[in-house]
All heavy atoms as TSV, in Angstrom:
chain	resi	resn	atom	element	x	y	z
A	1	MET	N	N	29.465	-12.544	19.806
A	1	MET	CA	C	28.321	-11.995	20.502
A	1	MET	C	C	27.091	-12.835	20.130
A	1	MET	O	O	26.848	-13.131	18.967
A	1	MET	CB	C	28.144	-10.539	20.103
A	1	MET	CG	C	26.948	-9.886	20.701
A	1	MET	SD	S	26.891	-8.148	20.251
A	1	MET	CE	C	26.752	-7.470	21.851
A	2	ALA	N	N	26.309	-13.182	21.115
A	2	ALA	CA	C	25.107	-13.994	20.906
A	2	ALA	C	C	23.990	-13.152	20.290
A	2	ALA	O	O	23.885	-11.958	20.570
A	2	ALA	CB	C	24.639	-14.583	22.232
A	3	PRO	N	N	23.171	-13.780	19.446
A	3	PRO	CA	C	22.051	-13.032	18.862
A	3	PRO	C	C	21.022	-12.657	19.929
A	3	PRO	O	O	20.895	-13.327	20.949
A	3	PRO	CB	C	21.457	-14.003	17.846
A	3	PRO	CG	C	21.897	-15.352	18.291
A	3	PRO	CD	C	23.210	-15.170	19.010
A	4	ASP	N	N	20.330	-11.596	19.672
A	4	ASP	CA	C	19.268	-11.152	20.589
A	4	ASP	C	C	18.071	-12.082	20.420
A	4	ASP	O	O	17.465	-12.138	19.355
A	4	ASP	CB	C	18.875	-9.708	20.266
A	4	ASP	CG	C	17.831	-9.162	21.221
A	4	ASP	OD1	O	17.521	-9.821	22.229
A	4	ASP	OD2	O	17.328	-8.060	20.948
A	5	THR	N	N	17.735	-12.816	21.470
A	5	THR	CA	C	16.627	-13.770	21.391
A	5	THR	C	C	15.369	-13.278	22.101
A	5	THR	O	O	14.411	-14.022	22.234
A	5	THR	CB	C	17.041	-15.131	21.984
A	5	THR	OG1	O	17.452	-14.924	23.338
A	5	THR	CG2	C	18.168	-15.753	21.179
A	6	ALA	N	N	15.400	-12.036	22.555
A	6	ALA	CA	C	14.208	-11.487	23.216
A	6	ALA	C	C	13.091	-11.357	22.189
A	6	ALA	O	O	13.323	-10.927	21.058
A	6	ALA	CB	C	14.517	-10.123	23.817
A	7	PRO	N	N	11.881	-11.767	22.556
A	7	PRO	CA	C	10.777	-11.638	21.602
A	7	PRO	C	C	10.491	-10.169	21.311
A	7	PRO	O	O	10.698	-9.309	22.162
A	7	PRO	CB	C	9.598	-12.285	22.331
A	7	PRO	CG	C	9.964	-12.263	23.767
A	7	PRO	CD	C	11.454	-12.292	23.840
A	8	PRO	N	N	10.020	-9.880	20.108
A	8	PRO	CA	C	9.686	-8.487	19.802
A	8	PRO	C	C	8.550	-8.005	20.696
A	8	PRO	O	O	7.722	-8.792	21.141
A	8	PRO	CB	C	9.239	-8.541	18.340
A	8	PRO	CG	C	8.928	-9.961	18.067
A	8	PRO	CD	C	9.704	-10.789	19.030
A	9	LYS	N	N	8.562	-6.730	20.964
A	9	LYS	CA	C	7.507	-6.154	21.805
A	9	LYS	C	C	6.320	-5.782	20.932
A	9	LYS	O	O	6.485	-5.356	19.803
A	9	LYS	CB	C	8.032	-4.930	22.534
A	9	LYS	CG	C	9.109	-5.262	23.533
A	9	LYS	CD	C	9.587	-4.029	24.251
A	9	LYS	CE	C	10.694	-4.406	25.219
A	9	LYS	NZ	N	11.224	-3.262	25.918
A	10	GLU	N	N	5.131	-5.954	21.490
A	10	GLU	CA	C	3.952	-5.527	20.743
A	10	GLU	C	C	3.471	-4.195	21.294
A	10	GLU	O	O	3.788	-3.837	22.425
A	10	GLU	CB	C	2.852	-6.575	20.782
A	10	GLU	CG	C	2.308	-6.888	22.139
A	10	GLU	CD	C	1.320	-8.054	22.070
A	10	GLU	OE1	O	1.358	-8.856	21.137
A	10	GLU	OE2	O	0.515	-8.145	22.983
A	11	PRO	N	N	2.737	-3.448	20.499
A	11	PRO	CA	C	2.255	-2.142	20.933
A	11	PRO	C	C	1.418	-2.230	22.213
A	11	PRO	O	O	0.701	-3.207	22.427
A	11	PRO	CB	C	1.386	-1.674	19.766
A	11	PRO	CG	C	1.866	-2.440	18.600
A	11	PRO	CD	C	2.315	-3.767	19.135
A	12	GLN	N	N	1.533	-1.233	23.030
A	12	GLN	CA	C	0.697	-1.125	24.223
A	12	GLN	C	C	-0.598	-0.443	23.801
A	12	GLN	O	O	-0.762	0.759	23.934
A	12	GLN	CB	C	1.420	-0.327	25.322
A	12	GLN	CG	C	2.682	-0.986	25.806
A	12	GLN	CD	C	2.399	-2.350	26.414
A	12	GLN	OE1	O	1.557	-2.491	27.293
A	12	GLN	NE2	N	3.094	-3.366	25.942
A	13	ASP	N	N	-1.482	-1.242	23.253
A	13	ASP	CA	C	-2.676	-0.744	22.599
A	13	ASP	C	C	-3.808	-1.722	22.875
A	13	ASP	O	O	-3.603	-2.931	22.861
A	13	ASP	CB	C	-2.383	-0.679	21.093
A	13	ASP	CG	C	-3.458	-0.011	20.277
A	13	ASP	OD1	O	-4.196	0.821	20.826
A	13	ASP	OD2	O	-3.549	-0.324	19.080
A	14	SER	N	N	-4.987	-1.227	23.132
A	14	SER	CA	C	-6.125	-2.091	23.421
A	14	SER	C	C	-6.858	-2.467	22.140
A	14	SER	O	O	-7.329	-1.588	21.416
A	14	SER	CB	C	-7.109	-1.386	24.356
A	14	SER	OG	O	-8.291	-2.152	24.484
A	15	PRO	N	N	-6.983	-3.761	21.854
A	15	PRO	CA	C	-7.716	-4.179	20.661
A	15	PRO	C	C	-9.165	-3.676	20.651
A	15	PRO	O	O	-9.726	-3.433	19.589
A	15	PRO	CB	C	-7.676	-5.704	20.733
A	15	PRO	CG	C	-6.455	-6.007	21.517
A	15	PRO	CD	C	-6.376	-4.902	22.530
A	16	GLN	N	N	-9.762	-3.497	21.809
A	16	GLN	CA	C	-11.164	-3.051	21.877
A	16	GLN	C	C	-11.358	-1.667	21.276
A	16	GLN	O	O	-12.458	-1.323	20.855
A	16	GLN	CB	C	-11.660	-3.071	23.316
A	16	GLN	CG	C	-11.806	-4.467	23.874
A	16	GLN	CD	C	-12.644	-5.361	22.984
A	16	GLN	OE1	O	-12.115	-6.220	22.296
A	16	GLN	NE2	N	-13.933	-5.153	22.958
A	17	GLY	N	N	-10.302	-0.885	21.205
A	17	GLY	CA	C	-10.397	0.464	20.657
A	17	GLY	C	C	-10.680	0.509	19.168
A	17	GLY	O	O	-11.005	1.569	18.631
A	18	TYR	N	N	-10.572	-0.623	18.490
A	18	TYR	CA	C	-10.798	-0.678	17.052
A	18	TYR	C	C	-12.227	-1.085	16.686
A	18	TYR	O	O	-12.647	-0.906	15.550
A	18	TYR	CB	C	-9.813	-1.660	16.402
A	18	TYR	CG	C	-8.382	-1.212	16.558
A	18	TYR	CD1	C	-7.605	-1.645	17.625
A	18	TYR	CD2	C	-7.803	-0.339	15.648
A	18	TYR	CE1	C	-6.304	-1.231	17.784
A	18	TYR	CE2	C	-6.497	0.088	15.795
A	18	TYR	CZ	C	-5.752	-0.360	16.869
A	18	TYR	OH	O	-4.455	0.064	17.023
A	19	VAL	N	N	-12.949	-1.628	17.644
A	19	VAL	CA	C	-14.321	-2.087	17.393
A	19	VAL	C	C	-15.193	-0.881	17.034
A	19	VAL	O	O	-15.167	0.150	17.705
A	19	VAL	CB	C	-14.889	-2.838	18.612
A	19	VAL	CG1	C	-16.353	-3.186	18.405
A	19	VAL	CG2	C	-14.070	-4.101	18.875
A	20	GLY	N	N	-15.927	-1.020	15.938
A	20	GLY	CA	C	-16.805	0.051	15.478
A	20	GLY	C	C	-16.195	0.927	14.394
A	20	GLY	O	O	-16.904	1.720	13.773
A	21	LEU	N	N	-14.887	0.786	14.157
A	21	LEU	CA	C	-14.237	1.577	13.108
A	21	LEU	C	C	-14.392	0.890	11.756
A	21	LEU	O	O	-14.499	-0.332	11.674
A	21	LEU	CB	C	-12.740	1.731	13.410
A	21	LEU	CG	C	-12.347	2.476	14.679
A	21	LEU	CD1	C	-10.824	2.469	14.819
A	21	LEU	CD2	C	-12.881	3.891	14.664
A	22	ALA	N	N	-14.347	1.675	10.694
A	22	ALA	CA	C	-14.309	1.103	9.349
A	22	ALA	C	C	-13.035	0.284	9.230
A	22	ALA	O	O	-11.987	0.666	9.764
A	22	ALA	CB	C	-14.328	2.217	8.309
A	23	ALA	N	N	-13.104	-0.853	8.560
A	23	ALA	CA	C	-11.975	-1.787	8.497
A	23	ALA	C	C	-10.699	-1.129	7.971
A	23	ALA	O	O	-9.628	-1.313	8.542
A	23	ALA	CB	C	-12.351	-2.991	7.651
A	24	GLY	N	N	-10.800	-0.363	6.906
A	24	GLY	CA	C	-9.620	0.291	6.350
A	24	GLY	C	C	-8.995	1.289	7.301
A	24	GLY	O	O	-7.770	1.353	7.449
A	25	ASP	N	N	-9.829	2.073	7.966
A	25	ASP	CA	C	-9.336	3.047	8.941
A	25	ASP	C	C	-8.678	2.336	10.115
A	25	ASP	O	O	-7.634	2.767	10.611
A	25	ASP	CB	C	-10.478	3.930	9.452
A	25	ASP	CG	C	-11.049	4.834	8.376
A	25	ASP	OD1	O	-10.366	5.068	7.348
A	25	ASP	OD2	O	-12.188	5.307	8.549
A	26	ALA	N	N	-9.290	1.247	10.573
A	26	ALA	CA	C	-8.743	0.489	11.700
A	26	ALA	C	C	-7.383	-0.092	11.345
A	26	ALA	O	O	-6.444	-0.040	12.153
A	26	ALA	CB	C	-9.710	-0.617	12.109
A	27	GLU	N	N	-7.238	-0.613	10.137
A	27	GLU	CA	C	-5.952	-1.192	9.723
A	27	GLU	C	C	-4.868	-0.122	9.658
A	27	GLU	O	O	-3.754	-0.325	10.138
A	27	GLU	CB	C	-6.081	-1.889	8.382
A	27	GLU	CG	C	-4.781	-2.553	7.970
A	27	GLU	CD	C	-4.880	-3.398	6.722
A	27	GLU	OE1	O	-6.001	-3.744	6.307
A	27	GLU	OE2	O	-3.810	-3.707	6.167
A	28	ARG	N	N	-5.179	1.021	9.067
A	28	ARG	CA	C	-4.194	2.108	9.000
A	28	ARG	C	C	-3.770	2.556	10.392
A	28	ARG	O	O	-2.582	2.740	10.670
A	28	ARG	CB	C	-4.758	3.294	8.210
A	28	ARG	CG	C	-4.675	3.111	6.707
A	28	ARG	CD	C	-5.062	4.374	5.951
A	28	ARG	NE	N	-6.482	4.711	6.081
A	28	ARG	CZ	C	-7.448	4.121	5.407
A	28	ARG	NH1	N	-7.167	3.165	4.549
A	28	ARG	NH2	N	-8.696	4.488	5.575
A	29	LEU	N	N	-4.737	2.713	11.281
A	29	LEU	CA	C	-4.443	3.138	12.646
A	29	LEU	C	C	-3.583	2.103	13.371
A	29	LEU	O	O	-2.623	2.452	14.059
A	29	LEU	CB	C	-5.757	3.372	13.407
A	29	LEU	CG	C	-5.643	3.887	14.832
A	29	LEU	CD1	C	-4.897	5.220	14.882
A	29	LEU	CD2	C	-7.033	4.034	15.435
A	30	ALA	N	N	-3.912	0.828	13.208
A	30	ALA	CA	C	-3.140	-0.237	13.863
A	30	ALA	C	C	-1.689	-0.223	13.388
A	30	ALA	O	O	-0.760	-0.365	14.199
A	30	ALA	CB	C	-3.793	-1.584	13.580
A	31	ARG	N	N	-1.476	-0.046	12.103
A	31	ARG	CA	C	-0.107	-0.015	11.580
A	31	ARG	C	C	0.641	1.225	12.081
A	31	ARG	O	O	1.823	1.153	12.411
A	31	ARG	CB	C	-0.108	-0.084	10.067
A	31	ARG	CG	C	-0.561	-1.448	9.582
A	31	ARG	CD	C	-0.391	-1.621	8.087
A	31	ARG	NE	N	-0.976	-2.859	7.621
A	31	ARG	CZ	C	-0.462	-4.066	7.790
A	31	ARG	NH1	N	0.669	-4.210	8.446
A	31	ARG	NH2	N	-1.061	-5.142	7.316
A	32	GLN	N	N	-0.045	2.359	12.183
A	32	GLN	CA	C	0.578	3.567	12.724
A	32	GLN	C	C	0.988	3.362	14.177
A	32	GLN	O	O	1.993	3.906	14.637
A	32	GLN	CB	C	-0.383	4.748	12.647
A	32	GLN	CG	C	-0.598	5.288	11.271
A	32	GLN	CD	C	-1.686	6.360	11.233
A	32	GLN	OE1	O	-2.311	6.689	12.239
A	32	GLN	NE2	N	-1.926	6.893	10.041
A	33	ARG	N	N	0.220	2.566	14.900
A	33	ARG	CA	C	0.506	2.314	16.314
A	33	ARG	C	C	1.531	1.209	16.530
A	33	ARG	O	O	1.849	0.888	17.660
A	33	ARG	CB	C	-0.787	1.986	17.054
A	33	ARG	CG	C	-1.705	3.189	17.148
A	33	ARG	CD	C	-2.961	2.867	17.883
A	33	ARG	NE	N	-3.786	4.046	18.049
A	33	ARG	CZ	C	-5.010	4.025	18.544
A	33	ARG	NH1	N	-5.557	2.870	18.915
A	33	ARG	NH2	N	-5.703	5.132	18.663
A	34	GLY	N	N	2.018	0.604	15.447
A	34	GLY	CA	C	3.118	-0.334	15.569
A	34	GLY	C	C	2.814	-1.805	15.391
A	34	GLY	O	O	3.701	-2.644	15.541
A	35	TRP	N	N	1.572	-2.164	15.048
A	35	TRP	CA	C	1.268	-3.570	14.797
A	35	TRP	C	C	1.943	-3.974	13.496
A	35	TRP	O	O	1.775	-3.313	12.476
A	35	TRP	CB	C	-0.245	-3.799	14.733
A	35	TRP	CG	C	-0.910	-3.565	16.040
A	35	TRP	CD1	C	-1.559	-2.437	16.433
A	35	TRP	CD2	C	-0.963	-4.463	17.146
A	35	TRP	NE1	N	-2.018	-2.578	17.718
A	35	TRP	CE2	C	-1.661	-3.823	18.182
A	35	TRP	CE3	C	-0.477	-5.750	17.363
A	35	TRP	CZ2	C	-1.895	-4.418	19.414
A	35	TRP	CZ3	C	-0.714	-6.347	18.587
A	35	TRP	CH2	C	-1.413	-5.685	19.596
A	36	THR	N	N	2.704	-5.065	13.519
A	36	THR	CA	C	3.429	-5.486	12.323
A	36	THR	C	C	2.549	-6.264	11.358
A	36	THR	O	O	2.779	-6.246	10.152
A	36	THR	CB	C	4.652	-6.342	12.693
A	36	THR	OG1	O	4.227	-7.437	13.499
A	36	THR	CG2	C	5.674	-5.515	13.445
A	37	THR	N	N	1.543	-6.950	11.874
A	37	THR	CA	C	0.619	-7.705	11.033
A	37	THR	C	C	-0.802	-7.397	11.465
A	37	THR	O	O	-1.115	-7.439	12.654
A	37	THR	CB	C	0.859	-9.231	11.170
A	37	THR	OG1	O	2.216	-9.508	10.854
A	37	THR	CG2	C	-0.047	-10.017	10.249
A	38	VAL	N	N	-1.645	-7.070	10.506
A	38	VAL	CA	C	-3.060	-6.830	10.775
A	38	VAL	C	C	-3.839	-7.769	9.863
A	38	VAL	O	O	-3.651	-7.762	8.648
A	38	VAL	CB	C	-3.452	-5.358	10.500
A	38	VAL	CG1	C	-4.928	-5.135	10.782
A	38	VAL	CG2	C	-2.593	-4.413	11.334
A	39	ARG	N	N	-4.692	-8.585	10.476
A	39	ARG	CA	C	-5.429	-9.599	9.715
A	39	ARG	C	C	-6.919	-9.323	9.830
A	39	ARG	O	O	-7.468	-9.297	10.926
A	39	ARG	CB	C	-5.073	-10.976	10.291
A	39	ARG	CG	C	-5.711	-12.131	9.615
A	39	ARG	CD	C	-5.079	-13.453	9.987
A	39	ARG	NE	N	-5.248	-13.817	11.386
A	39	ARG	CZ	C	-4.980	-15.018	11.886
A	39	ARG	NH1	N	-4.508	-15.972	11.098
A	39	ARG	NH2	N	-5.158	-15.280	13.154
A	40	SER	N	N	-7.579	-9.105	8.687
A	40	SER	CA	C	-9.035	-8.892	8.642
A	40	SER	C	C	-9.698	-10.188	8.217
A	40	SER	O	O	-9.322	-10.778	7.206
A	40	SER	CB	C	-9.385	-7.780	7.657
A	40	SER	OG	O	-8.916	-6.549	8.120
A	41	LEU	N	N	-10.692	-10.605	8.985
A	41	LEU	CA	C	-11.350	-11.887	8.753
A	41	LEU	C	C	-12.856	-11.711	8.703
A	41	LEU	O	O	-13.413	-10.906	9.449
A	41	LEU	CB	C	-11.012	-12.847	9.894
A	41	LEU	CG	C	-9.530	-13.055	10.168
A	41	LEU	CD1	C	-9.304	-13.584	11.563
A	41	LEU	CD2	C	-8.970	-13.992	9.127
A	42	PRO	N	N	-13.534	-12.500	7.874
A	42	PRO	CA	C	-14.996	-12.470	7.878
A	42	PRO	C	C	-15.514	-13.238	9.094
A	42	PRO	O	O	-14.797	-14.079	9.654
A	42	PRO	CB	C	-15.373	-13.174	6.574
A	42	PRO	CG	C	-14.230	-14.089	6.299
A	42	PRO	CD	C	-13.010	-13.383	6.827
A	43	PRO	N	N	-16.743	-12.978	9.510
A	43	PRO	CA	C	-17.316	-13.719	10.638
A	43	PRO	C	C	-17.289	-15.227	10.374
A	43	PRO	O	O	-17.574	-15.677	9.268
A	43	PRO	CB	C	-18.761	-13.216	10.714
A	43	PRO	CG	C	-18.731	-11.887	10.036
A	43	PRO	CD	C	-17.677	-11.998	8.971
A	44	GLY	N	N	-16.878	-15.989	11.379
A	44	GLY	CA	C	-16.876	-17.439	11.274
A	44	GLY	C	C	-15.727	-18.023	10.483
A	44	GLY	O	O	-15.725	-19.220	10.195
A	45	ALA	N	N	-14.732	-17.198	10.143
A	45	ALA	CA	C	-13.585	-17.707	9.379
A	45	ALA	C	C	-12.853	-18.774	10.173
A	45	ALA	O	O	-12.724	-18.682	11.397
A	45	ALA	CB	C	-12.634	-16.563	9.035
A	46	ILE	N	N	-12.359	-19.778	9.472
A	46	ILE	CA	C	-11.556	-20.816	10.108
A	46	ILE	C	C	-10.102	-20.361	10.044
A	46	ILE	O	O	-9.568	-20.095	8.963
A	46	ILE	CB	C	-11.737	-22.165	9.385
A	46	ILE	CG1	C	-13.196	-22.600	9.501
A	46	ILE	CG2	C	-10.793	-23.211	9.951
A	46	ILE	CD1	C	-13.546	-23.805	8.665
A	47	ILE	N	N	-9.491	-20.230	11.221
A	47	ILE	CA	C	-8.114	-19.739	11.296
A	47	ILE	C	C	-7.304	-20.620	12.230
A	47	ILE	O	O	-7.859	-21.325	13.069
A	47	ILE	CB	C	-8.065	-18.279	11.794
A	47	ILE	CG1	C	-8.697	-18.149	13.184
A	47	ILE	CG2	C	-8.731	-17.342	10.804
A	47	ILE	CD1	C	-8.505	-16.795	13.833
A	48	THR	N	N	-5.987	-20.551	12.076
A	48	THR	CA	C	-5.113	-21.236	13.023
A	48	THR	C	C	-5.066	-20.407	14.297
A	48	THR	O	O	-5.268	-19.196	14.275
A	48	THR	CB	C	-3.697	-21.396	12.448
A	48	THR	OG1	O	-3.173	-20.098	12.157
A	48	THR	CG2	C	-3.709	-22.251	11.201
A	49	MET	N	N	-4.802	-21.041	15.400
A	49	MET	CA	C	-4.857	-20.352	16.688
A	49	MET	C	C	-3.475	-20.088	17.291
A	49	MET	O	O	-3.366	-19.788	18.468
A	49	MET	CB	C	-5.705	-21.166	17.668
A	49	MET	CG	C	-7.168	-21.278	17.251
A	49	MET	SD	S	-8.000	-19.691	17.005
A	49	MET	CE	C	-8.011	-19.070	18.671
A	50	GLU	N	N	-2.402	-20.207	16.490
A	50	GLU	CA	C	-1.087	-19.912	17.045
A	50	GLU	C	C	-1.010	-18.427	17.394
A	50	GLU	O	O	-1.587	-17.593	16.701
A	50	GLU	CB	C	0.034	-20.322	16.082
A	50	GLU	CG	C	0.367	-19.330	14.990
A	50	GLU	CD	C	-0.589	-19.330	13.808
A	50	GLU	OE1	O	-1.570	-20.088	13.772
A	50	GLU	OE2	O	-0.359	-18.535	12.897
A	51	TYR	N	N	-0.317	-18.126	18.470
A	51	TYR	CA	C	-0.184	-16.740	18.905
A	51	TYR	C	C	1.033	-16.136	18.228
A	51	TYR	O	O	2.114	-16.710	18.264
A	51	TYR	CB	C	-0.026	-16.675	20.427
A	51	TYR	CG	C	-0.038	-15.258	20.932
A	51	TYR	CD1	C	-1.227	-14.633	21.235
A	51	TYR	CD2	C	1.146	-14.544	21.077
A	51	TYR	CE1	C	-1.247	-13.323	21.682
A	51	TYR	CE2	C	1.133	-13.238	21.519
A	51	TYR	CZ	C	-0.067	-12.633	21.818
A	51	TYR	OH	O	-0.079	-11.338	22.251
A	52	ARG	N	N	0.868	-14.998	17.615
A	52	ARG	CA	C	1.967	-14.280	16.985
A	52	ARG	C	C	2.072	-12.896	17.619
A	52	ARG	O	O	1.127	-12.106	17.560
A	52	ARG	CB	C	1.711	-14.111	15.498
A	52	ARG	CG	C	1.678	-15.416	14.767
A	52	ARG	CD	C	2.688	-15.373	13.696
A	52	ARG	NE	N	2.841	-16.706	13.131
A	52	ARG	CZ	C	3.218	-16.901	11.909
A	52	ARG	NH1	N	3.454	-15.883	11.122
A	52	ARG	NH2	N	3.390	-18.121	11.466
A	53	VAL	N	N	3.224	-12.621	18.207
A	53	VAL	CA	C	3.469	-11.307	18.794
A	53	VAL	C	C	3.431	-10.285	17.667
A	53	VAL	O	O	3.986	-10.500	16.590
A	53	VAL	CB	C	4.838	-11.284	19.498
A	53	VAL	CG1	C	5.172	-9.872	19.976
A	53	VAL	CG2	C	4.842	-12.252	20.671
A	54	GLY	N	N	2.747	-9.187	17.900
A	54	GLY	CA	C	2.688	-8.110	16.914
A	54	GLY	C	C	1.571	-8.238	15.892
A	54	GLY	O	O	1.466	-7.424	14.994
A	55	ARG	N	N	0.716	-9.270	16.042
A	55	ARG	CA	C	-0.396	-9.438	15.098
A	55	ARG	C	C	-1.699	-9.008	15.766
A	55	ARG	O	O	-1.971	-9.360	16.903
A	55	ARG	CB	C	-0.515	-10.884	14.634
A	55	ARG	CG	C	-1.693	-11.078	13.667
A	55	ARG	CD	C	-1.678	-12.404	12.976
A	55	ARG	NE	N	-1.899	-13.494	13.914
A	55	ARG	CZ	C	-1.727	-14.775	13.600
A	55	ARG	NH1	N	-1.330	-15.126	12.391
A	55	ARG	NH2	N	-1.935	-15.699	14.498
A	56	LEU	N	N	-2.502	-8.261	15.024
A	56	LEU	CA	C	-3.808	-7.835	15.474
A	56	LEU	C	C	-4.839	-8.384	14.497
A	56	LEU	O	O	-4.669	-8.285	13.282
A	56	LEU	CB	C	-3.880	-6.306	15.515
A	56	LEU	CG	C	-5.117	-5.696	16.169
A	56	LEU	CD1	C	-5.210	-6.091	17.644
A	56	LEU	CD2	C	-5.069	-4.180	16.051
A	57	ASN	N	N	-5.865	-9.027	15.031
A	57	ASN	CA	C	-6.907	-9.648	14.217
A	57	ASN	C	C	-8.192	-8.836	14.306
A	57	ASN	O	O	-8.566	-8.392	15.394
A	57	ASN	CB	C	-7.205	-11.059	14.738
A	57	ASN	CG	C	-5.995	-11.938	14.695
A	57	ASN	OD1	O	-5.534	-12.317	13.629
A	57	ASN	ND2	N	-5.446	-12.264	15.854
A	58	PHE	N	N	-8.840	-8.673	13.171
A	58	PHE	CA	C	-10.139	-8.008	13.117
A	58	PHE	C	C	-11.160	-8.962	12.531
A	58	PHE	O	O	-10.911	-9.569	11.488
A	58	PHE	CB	C	-10.111	-6.778	12.212
A	58	PHE	CG	C	-9.228	-5.655	12.664
A	58	PHE	CD1	C	-8.553	-4.878	11.727
A	58	PHE	CD2	C	-9.069	-5.357	13.998
A	58	PHE	CE1	C	-7.753	-3.822	12.123
A	58	PHE	CE2	C	-8.269	-4.307	14.407
A	58	PHE	CZ	C	-7.605	-3.536	13.466
A	59	GLU	N	N	-12.305	-9.077	13.174
A	59	GLU	CA	C	-13.455	-9.727	12.544
A	59	GLU	C	C	-14.275	-8.594	11.952
A	59	GLU	O	O	-14.699	-7.687	12.668
A	59	GLU	CB	C	-14.282	-10.501	13.564
A	59	GLU	CG	C	-15.480	-11.179	12.944
A	59	GLU	CD	C	-16.273	-11.973	13.960
A	59	GLU	OE1	O	-15.768	-12.988	14.453
A	59	GLU	OE2	O	-17.403	-11.527	14.268
A	60	VAL	N	N	-14.472	-8.633	10.644
A	60	VAL	CA	C	-15.109	-7.527	9.927
A	60	VAL	C	C	-16.468	-7.958	9.406
A	60	VAL	O	O	-16.587	-8.960	8.697
A	60	VAL	CB	C	-14.208	-7.053	8.767
A	60	VAL	CG1	C	-14.879	-5.941	7.984
A	60	VAL	CG2	C	-12.851	-6.604	9.292
A	61	ARG	N	N	-17.492	-7.187	9.774
A	61	ARG	CA	C	-18.867	-7.404	9.272
A	61	ARG	C	C	-19.325	-6.129	8.584
A	61	ARG	O	O	-19.314	-5.059	9.184
A	61	ARG	CB	C	-19.823	-7.698	10.431
A	61	ARG	CG	C	-19.613	-9.025	11.066
A	61	ARG	CD	C	-20.692	-9.312	12.092
A	61	ARG	NE	N	-20.278	-10.482	12.861
A	61	ARG	CZ	C	-20.407	-10.604	14.154
A	61	ARG	NH1	N	-20.950	-9.634	14.857
A	61	ARG	NH2	N	-20.007	-11.692	14.761
A	62	ASP	N	N	-19.728	-6.260	7.337
A	62	ASP	CA	C	-20.227	-5.117	6.558
A	62	ASP	C	C	-19.253	-3.944	6.566
A	62	ASP	O	O	-19.658	-2.774	6.671
A	62	ASP	CB	C	-21.594	-4.671	7.081
A	62	ASP	CG	C	-22.639	-5.769	6.983
A	62	ASP	OD1	O	-22.611	-6.513	5.984
A	62	ASP	OD2	O	-23.476	-5.894	7.907
A	63	GLY	N	N	-17.947	-4.257	6.495
A	63	GLY	CA	C	-16.932	-3.220	6.407
A	63	GLY	C	C	-16.552	-2.569	7.719
A	63	GLY	O	O	-15.772	-1.625	7.741
A	64	VAL	N	N	-17.091	-3.078	8.842
A	64	VAL	CA	C	-16.835	-2.481	10.158
A	64	VAL	C	C	-16.235	-3.543	11.082
A	64	VAL	O	O	-16.668	-4.705	11.072
A	64	VAL	CB	C	-18.153	-1.937	10.764
A	64	VAL	CG1	C	-17.946	-1.409	12.168
A	64	VAL	CG2	C	-18.712	-0.842	9.867
A	65	VAL	N	N	-15.269	-3.158	11.895
A	65	VAL	CA	C	-14.656	-4.082	12.849
A	65	VAL	C	C	-15.676	-4.409	13.939
A	65	VAL	O	O	-16.131	-3.520	14.655
A	65	VAL	CB	C	-13.366	-3.487	13.464
A	65	VAL	CG1	C	-12.798	-4.431	14.519
A	65	VAL	CG2	C	-12.348	-3.188	12.387
A	66	ALA	N	N	-16.038	-5.683	14.038
A	66	ALA	CA	C	-17.013	-6.135	15.038
A	66	ALA	C	C	-16.314	-6.728	16.264
A	66	ALA	O	O	-16.880	-6.754	17.350
A	66	ALA	CB	C	-17.937	-7.180	14.424
A	67	ARG	N	N	-15.081	-7.194	16.068
A	67	ARG	CA	C	-14.317	-7.827	17.149
A	67	ARG	C	C	-12.838	-7.662	16.828
A	67	ARG	O	O	-12.454	-7.678	15.653
A	67	ARG	CB	C	-14.682	-9.302	17.212
A	67	ARG	CG	C	-13.987	-10.080	18.277
A	67	ARG	CD	C	-14.502	-11.534	18.317
A	67	ARG	NE	N	-13.592	-12.330	19.072
A	67	ARG	CZ	C	-13.043	-13.461	18.670
A	67	ARG	NH1	N	-13.354	-13.965	17.488
A	67	ARG	NH2	N	-12.205	-14.122	19.417
A	68	SER	N	N	-12.004	-7.524	17.851
A	68	SER	CA	C	-10.571	-7.381	17.643
A	68	SER	C	C	-9.843	-8.075	18.771
A	68	SER	O	O	-10.254	-8.008	19.930
A	68	SER	CB	C	-10.230	-5.890	17.607
A	68	SER	OG	O	-8.854	-5.696	17.431
A	69	TRP	N	N	-8.731	-8.777	18.416
A	69	TRP	CA	C	-7.936	-9.452	19.436
A	69	TRP	C	C	-6.491	-9.594	18.971
A	69	TRP	O	O	-6.193	-9.554	17.792
A	69	TRP	CB	C	-8.543	-10.814	19.780
A	69	TRP	CG	C	-8.492	-11.863	18.699
A	69	TRP	CD1	C	-7.584	-12.884	18.584
A	69	TRP	CD2	C	-9.363	-12.008	17.583
A	69	TRP	NE1	N	-7.840	-13.648	17.484
A	69	TRP	CE2	C	-8.946	-13.126	16.840
A	69	TRP	CE3	C	-10.472	-11.288	17.111
A	69	TRP	CZ2	C	-9.577	-13.539	15.682
A	69	TRP	CZ3	C	-11.101	-11.719	15.953
A	69	TRP	CH2	C	-10.655	-12.825	15.258
A	70	LYS	N	N	-5.597	-9.760	19.954
A	70	LYS	CA	C	-4.168	-9.913	19.687
A	70	LYS	C	C	-3.852	-11.339	19.263
A	70	LYS	O	O	-4.549	-12.267	19.638
A	70	LYS	CB	C	-3.354	-9.611	20.941
A	70	LYS	CG	C	-3.457	-8.198	21.432
A	70	LYS	CD	C	-2.626	-8.063	22.686
A	70	LYS	CE	C	-2.739	-6.669	23.271
A	70	LYS	NZ	N	-1.882	-6.524	24.442
A	71	GLY	N	N	-2.753	-11.465	18.544
A	71	GLY	CA	C	-2.207	-12.774	18.247
A	71	GLY	C	C	-2.501	-13.279	16.926
A	71	GLY	O	O	-2.182	-14.282	16.427
C-alpha cells in the first residue's frame, strides 16, 4: 500500500480573528483550533518565507497580536 501523500489540512480559521488578543491567549486558542505550529515574532523580525501548512504566525507588539497570517 502506498503512503498517504496528501498534505495535512489546516484549520478553517481566519488569522484576522487573533489580532488584538493577548499573545498567550491567542496561542492557546490557535492550538485549540488545530494549528500545529504557532510562531510569535517581534515587529520587523527577519524570517524565512517558506509556506508551512498548519503554521500560524503572530507579530506581537507589547504583548498583543498586531498582525496574524498563515504559513
